C-alpha positions as a Markdown table, in Angstrom:
| # | Residue | x | y | z |
|---|---|---|---|---|
| 1 | Asp | 57.1 | -21.1 | 87.0 |
| 2 | Arg | 54.0 | -20.2 | 89.0 |
| 3 | Lys | 54.2 | -17.4 | 91.4 |
| 4 | Ser | 51.7 | -16.9 | 94.2 |
| 5 | Thr | 50.9 | -13.8 | 96.2 |
| 6 | Arg | 49.5 | -13.9 | 99.7 |
| 7 | Leu | 46.3 | -12.0 | 100.2 |
| 8 | Asn | 47.1 | -10.1 | 103.3 |
| 9 | Ser | 43.9 | -8.1 | 103.9 |
| 10 | Ser | 40.2 | -8.3 | 103.4 |
| 11 | His | 40.7 | -5.7 | 100.7 |
| 12 | Asp | 43.1 | -8.0 | 98.8 |
| 13 | Gln | 40.7 | -10.9 | 99.1 |
| 14 | Ile | 37.8 | -8.8 | 97.8 |
| 15 | Ser | 39.9 | -7.6 | 94.9 |
| 16 | Tyr | 40.7 | -11.2 | 94.1 |
| 17 | Ala | 37.1 | -12.2 | 94.2 |
| 18 | Val | 36.3 | -9.4 | 91.7 |
| 19 | Phe | 39.1 | -10.6 | 89.5 |
| 20 | Cys | 37.9 | -14.2 | 89.6 |
| 21 | Ser | 34.3 | -13.2 | 88.9 |
| 22 | Lys | 35.4 | -11.3 | 85.8 |
| 23 | Lys | 37.2 | -14.4 | 84.4 |
| 24 | Lys | 35.6 | -17.8 | 83.9 |
| 25 | Ser | 34.5 | -18.4 | 87.5 |
| 26 | Lys | 30.7 | -18.3 | 87.6 |
| 27 | Lys | 30.5 | -17.9 | 91.4 |
| 28 | Val | 33.2 | -16.8 | 93.8 |
| 29 | Phe | 33.2 | -17.3 | 97.6 |
| 30 | Ile | 36.2 | -16.2 | 99.8 |
| 31 | Thr | 35.9 | -16.6 | 103.5 |
| 32 | Leu | 37.2 | -13.6 | 105.5 |
| 33 | Gly | 37.2 | -15.2 | 109.0 |
| 34 | Ile | 35.4 | -12.9 | 111.5 |
| 35 | Asp | 34.9 | -10.3 | 108.7 |
| 36 | Gly | 32.4 | -12.6 | 106.8 |
| 37 | Val | 32.4 | -13.8 | 103.3 |
| 38 | Ala | 33.2 | -12.1 | 100.0 |
| 39 | Tyr | 30.9 | -13.7 | 97.4 |
| 40 | Gly | 29.6 | -12.8 | 94.0 |
| 41 | Asp | 29.4 | -13.5 | 90.3 |
| 42 | Lys | 30.3 | -11.6 | 87.1 |
| 43 | Asn | 27.8 | -8.9 | 87.9 |
| 44 | Glu | 28.6 | -8.0 | 91.5 |
| 45 | Ile | 30.6 | -8.8 | 94.6 |
| 46 | Tyr | 29.0 | -8.7 | 98.1 |
| 47 | Ile | 30.2 | -9.0 | 101.7 |
| 48 | Gly | 28.1 | -11.3 | 103.9 |
| 49 | Lys | 28.6 | -10.7 | 107.6 |
| 50 | Asn | 28.9 | -13.6 | 110.1 |
| 51 | Asn | 27.1 | -14.1 | 113.3 |
| 52 | Ile | 29.6 | -13.3 | 116.0 |
| 53 | Ile | 30.0 | -16.3 | 118.3 |
| 54 | Ser | 32.8 | -17.6 | 120.5 |
| 55 | Pro | 34.3 | -20.6 | 118.6 |
| 56 | Val | 35.2 | -23.8 | 120.4 |
| 57 | Asn | 37.3 | -25.2 | 117.5 |
| 58 | Thr | 37.8 | -23.7 | 114.1 |
| 59 | Asn | 39.2 | -26.8 | 112.5 |
| 60 | Gly | 36.9 | -28.0 | 109.8 |
| 61 | Ala | 35.0 | -24.7 | 109.3 |
| 62 | Gly | 36.3 | -24.2 | 105.8 |
| 63 | Asp | 35.4 | -27.8 | 104.8 |
| 64 | Ala | 31.9 | -27.3 | 106.3 |
| 65 | Phe | 31.5 | -24.0 | 104.4 |
| 66 | Met | 32.5 | -25.7 | 101.1 |
| 67 | Ala | 30.0 | -28.5 | 101.8 |
| 68 | Gly | 27.3 | -25.9 | 102.3 |
| 69 | Ile | 28.2 | -24.3 | 99.0 |
| 70 | Leu | 28.0 | -27.6 | 97.2 |
| 71 | Tyr | 24.7 | -28.3 | 98.9 |
| 72 | Gly | 23.4 | -24.9 | 97.7 |
| 73 | Glu | 24.6 | -25.5 | 94.2 |
| 74 | Thr | 22.9 | -28.9 | 94.0 |
| 75 | Lys | 19.7 | -27.5 | 95.4 |
| 76 | Gly | 19.7 | -24.5 | 93.0 |
| 77 | Leu | 19.9 | -21.9 | 95.8 |
| 78 | Glu | 20.4 | -18.2 | 94.9 |
| 79 | Leu | 23.8 | -16.8 | 95.6 |
| 80 | Tyr | 22.8 | -15.1 | 98.9 |
| 81 | Asp | 21.0 | -18.2 | 100.2 |
| 82 | Met | 24.0 | -20.4 | 99.3 |
| 83 | Met | 26.3 | -18.1 | 101.2 |
| 84 | Gln | 24.0 | -18.1 | 104.2 |
| 85 | Phe | 23.6 | -21.9 | 104.2 |
| 86 | Ala | 27.4 | -22.4 | 103.9 |
| 87 | Ser | 28.1 | -19.9 | 106.7 |
| 88 | Ala | 25.6 | -21.7 | 109.0 |
| 89 | Cys | 27.4 | -25.0 | 108.3 |
| 90 | Ala | 30.7 | -23.4 | 109.3 |
| 91 | Gln | 29.0 | -21.8 | 112.4 |
| 92 | Ile | 27.7 | -25.2 | 113.5 |
| 93 | Thr | 31.2 | -26.7 | 113.0 |
| 94 | Ile | 33.0 | -24.1 | 115.1 |
| 95 | Met | 30.6 | -24.6 | 118.0 |
| 96 | His | 31.8 | -28.1 | 118.6 |
| 97 | Lys | 35.1 | -29.5 | 119.8 |
| 98 | Asn | 35.5 | -31.9 | 116.9 |
| 99 | Ala | 36.4 | -30.8 | 113.4 |
| 100 | Val | 33.1 | -32.3 | 112.2 |
| 101 | His | 30.0 | -31.8 | 114.3 |
| 102 | Pro | 28.7 | -35.3 | 114.8 |
| 103 | Asp | 25.0 | -34.2 | 114.5 |
| 104 | Ile | 25.2 | -31.8 | 111.7 |
| 105 | Cys | 22.4 | -32.2 | 109.3 |
| 106 | Glu | 20.1 | -30.1 | 107.0 |
| 107 | Gln | 17.6 | -29.4 | 109.8 |
| 108 | Met | 20.3 | -28.2 | 112.1 |
| 109 | Val | 21.5 | -25.7 | 109.5 |
| 110 | Leu | 18.0 | -24.6 | 108.8 |
| 111 | Asn | 17.4 | -24.0 | 112.5 |
| 112 | Ile | 20.5 | -21.8 | 112.7 |
| 113 | Leu | 19.2 | -19.8 | 109.7 |
| 114 | Asn | 15.8 | -19.4 | 111.2 |
| 115 | Asp | 17.1 | -18.1 | 114.6 |
């Protein structure tokens, strides 16, 4: 019987990221909402901070973040750049009323990153 434990704090989530990174997971990304992203690998865990913006709608932000991670993985981005790209995807998503921003594209993400 599987048991699950709710991660109630950023500290719990970071501890879990460390645990996963020590196991078979090669890369770990755990979004912490306004507190940023815990991310890392078997060598180290980092906290990436978010740009503080007023969200219009947070629906779809996690999916957009994951899409950014997959994009970064297929492009061979370094861990930090992957986290930054994924965070920009989520940021674009929460700035629109729809769960999927109708105009999101690679160039839009790069524009966010270069601001």
